[in-house]
Every structure is written in structure tokens, then in C-alpha cells.
GUFI-601696 format. One record per residue (C-alpha): residue in one letter; y negated, z negated, x. Coordinates in steps of 0.25 Angstrom, whole numbers. Layout:
! GUFI-601696
+-----+-------+-------+-------+
: res : north :    up :  east :
+-----+-------+-------+-------+
:   A :     Y :     Z :     X :
...
+-----+-------+-------+-------+
This chain:
! GUFI-601696
+-----+-------+-------+-------+
: res : north :    up :  east :
+-----+-------+-------+-------+
:   M :  -379 :  -499 :   446 :
:   S :  -393 :  -500 :   441 :
:   I :  -399 :  -490 :   431 :
:   L :  -409 :  -485 :   441 :
:   E :  -399 :  -484 :   452 :
:   V :  -390 :  -476 :   443 :
:   A :  -402 :  -467 :   438 :
:   A :  -405 :  -465 :   453 :
:   A :  -392 :  -463 :   458 :
:   D :  -385 :  -450 :   458 :
:   V :  -372 :  -455 :   451 :
:   D :  -364 :  -453 :   439 :
:   P :  -369 :  -461 :   428 :
:   S :  -357 :  -461 :   420 :
:   K :  -349 :  -468 :   433 :
:   T :  -361 :  -478 :   435 :
:   A :  -360 :  -491 :   428 :
:   I :  -374 :  -495 :   422 :
:   T :  -377 :  -509 :   417 :
:   V :  -388 :  -509 :   406 :
:   D :  -390 :  -518 :   395 :
:   G :  -387 :  -511 :   382 :
:   D :  -378 :  -502 :   378 :
:   E :  -388 :  -491 :   373 :
:   L :  -396 :  -491 :   386 :
:   A :  -385 :  -489 :   394 :
:   L :  -380 :  -478 :   387 :
:   K :  -394 :  -471 :   388 :
:   L :  -395 :  -474 :   402 :
:   S :  -380 :  -467 :   405 :
:   S :  -384 :  -456 :   395 :
:   F :  -398 :  -454 :   404 :
:   L :  -389 :  -454 :   418 :
:   E :  -379 :  -445 :   413 :
:   Q :  -390 :  -435 :   408 :
:   L :  -397 :  -438 :   423 :
:   E :  -384 :  -433 :   430 :
:   R :  -383 :  -420 :   422 :
:   W :  -397 :  -417 :   426 :
:   R :  -395 :  -421 :   441 :
:   T :  -382 :  -412 :   439 :
:   D :  -390 :  -401 :   432 :
:   A :  -400 :  -401 :   443 :
:   R :  -391 :  -398 :   455 :
:   E :  -384 :  -389 :   446 :
:   G :  -393 :  -382 :   438 :
:   S :  -406 :  -376 :   436 :
:   L :  -418 :  -384 :   437 :
:   S :  -426 :  -379 :   426 :
:   D :  -414 :  -380 :   418 :
:   L :  -413 :  -394 :   421 :
:   I :  -427 :  -396 :   418 :
:   W :  -427 :  -389 :   405 :
:   R :  -413 :  -398 :   401 :
:   I :  -420 :  -411 :   406 :
:   Y :  -431 :  -408 :   395 :
:   R :  -420 :  -403 :   384 :
:   E :  -411 :  -415 :   386 :
:   T :  -422 :  -426 :   387 :
:   N :  -431 :  -419 :   376 :
:   Y :  -442 :  -421 :   386 :
:   Y :  -449 :  -407 :   384 :
:   D :  -450 :  -410 :   368 :
:   F :  -455 :  -425 :   370 :
:   V :  -466 :  -421 :   380 :
:   G :  -470 :  -411 :   369 :
:   G :  -472 :  -423 :   359 :
:   L :  -482 :  -430 :   369 :
:   P :  -496 :  -429 :   370 :
:   G :  -499 :  -416 :   379 :
:   G :  -484 :  -411 :   375 :
:   V :  -486 :  -396 :   376 :
:   Q :  -493 :  -398 :   390 :
:   R :  -481 :  -408 :   393 :
:   Q :  -471 :  -397 :   389 :
:   A :  -478 :  -386 :   395 :
:   N :  -476 :  -395 :   409 :
:   L :  -461 :  -398 :   408 :
:   K :  -461 :  -382 :   405 :
:   A :  -469 :  -380 :   417 :
:   L :  -459 :  -388 :   426 :
:   Y :  -447 :  -380 :   420 :
:   D :  -454 :  -368 :   422 :
:   R :  -456 :  -372 :   437 :
:   A :  -441 :  -375 :   438 :
:   R :  -439 :  -361 :   434 :
:   Q :  -448 :  -356 :   444 :
:   Y :  -442 :  -365 :   455 :
:   E :  -427 :  -360 :   451 :
:   A :  -433 :  -345 :   453 :
:   T :  -434 :  -349 :   468 :
:   S :  -425 :  -351 :   479 :
:   F :  -427 :  -366 :   480 :
:   R :  -418 :  -375 :   473 :
:   G :  -418 :  -391 :   470 :
:   L :  -425 :  -400 :   462 :
:   F :  -432 :  -406 :   474 :
:   R :  -438 :  -392 :   479 :
:   F :  -443 :  -390 :   464 :
:   L :  -451 :  -403 :   464 :
:   R :  -457 :  -397 :   477 :
:   F :  -459 :  -383 :   469 :
:   I :  -465 :  -389 :   458 :
:   E :  -474 :  -397 :   466 :
:   R :  -482 :  -384 :   472 :
+-----+-------+-------+-------+
């Protein structure tokens, strides 16, 4: 199974044979796929705003963008996405697809 097929499929990464040159790359990929599967599970079972903040925290993305040019504004945009997720959760709507439609308004 190719890397793209594994990433796109809804499969258990620990049960998928991936052929990649280099043990270090294979380890990184396996770790990423396990993390992605946790996020998918969290998306189905938990709060969307908690998931967004968890992704920011686990990837250090919020801190990373803070160090870029315009970092304060970038962090404000990420915080706004988190706040919109909290607003969405206060409605009767559920699900990622509906959230994406909600933020388009």
C-alpha cells in the first residue's frame, strides 16, 4: 500500500505494511499516521474546539506561526478558528462538514 493510499484511507496504521526507504522516515510516517488516527477518533467522539486546540498543541503549530512574520495576526486567526468552533458547538449542529459550512458564512 502506498503512503498516499494509507493517509487517505480510513485504516488502522498499525496494521498496514508501508514500504519506505529508510527506517527513520518509516518511523516518522508511522508516528504521523497513528497521530492522524487519534485525531480522527477524537473528531468523531469529542469536542471540535478541543480537537482544534489539541492539534495546535501537539504539532506546536500555534507557537510556530507566532514566530513567523505577522505571527501575532496569524495566532489571532488560529484563535478565531478555535472561537468559531466553540460558537458552532453552542448551536444544535454537529459534524465537521457542517462546521466548515458554518465558518464560510
